[in-house]
N, C-alpha and C positions, 0 to 999 in steps of 0.2 A: 504493500500500500504506500506508494511514494510517487505522487503526481503522474499517475498513468502507468506506473510499473506493473501494478496489479491489473490494470486495465488491459495492458498488452498481453499479459499471460492469460487473463480470463476475460470473459465478455462483459464482466461487470466493472464499472468504474469505481475506483476507491475514493470515497468522499469522507475522509476522516481527518485530514490535515486542516484545510481551511474551506472545505466545501468546494474545492476545485476539482472538477472532473476532467482533468487534462490527461 
């Protein structure tokens, strides 16, 4: 979960840092 790191690995965006789904 680090600015899209989890998003690239998974289809779900990680919004846990600042609500940024990059």
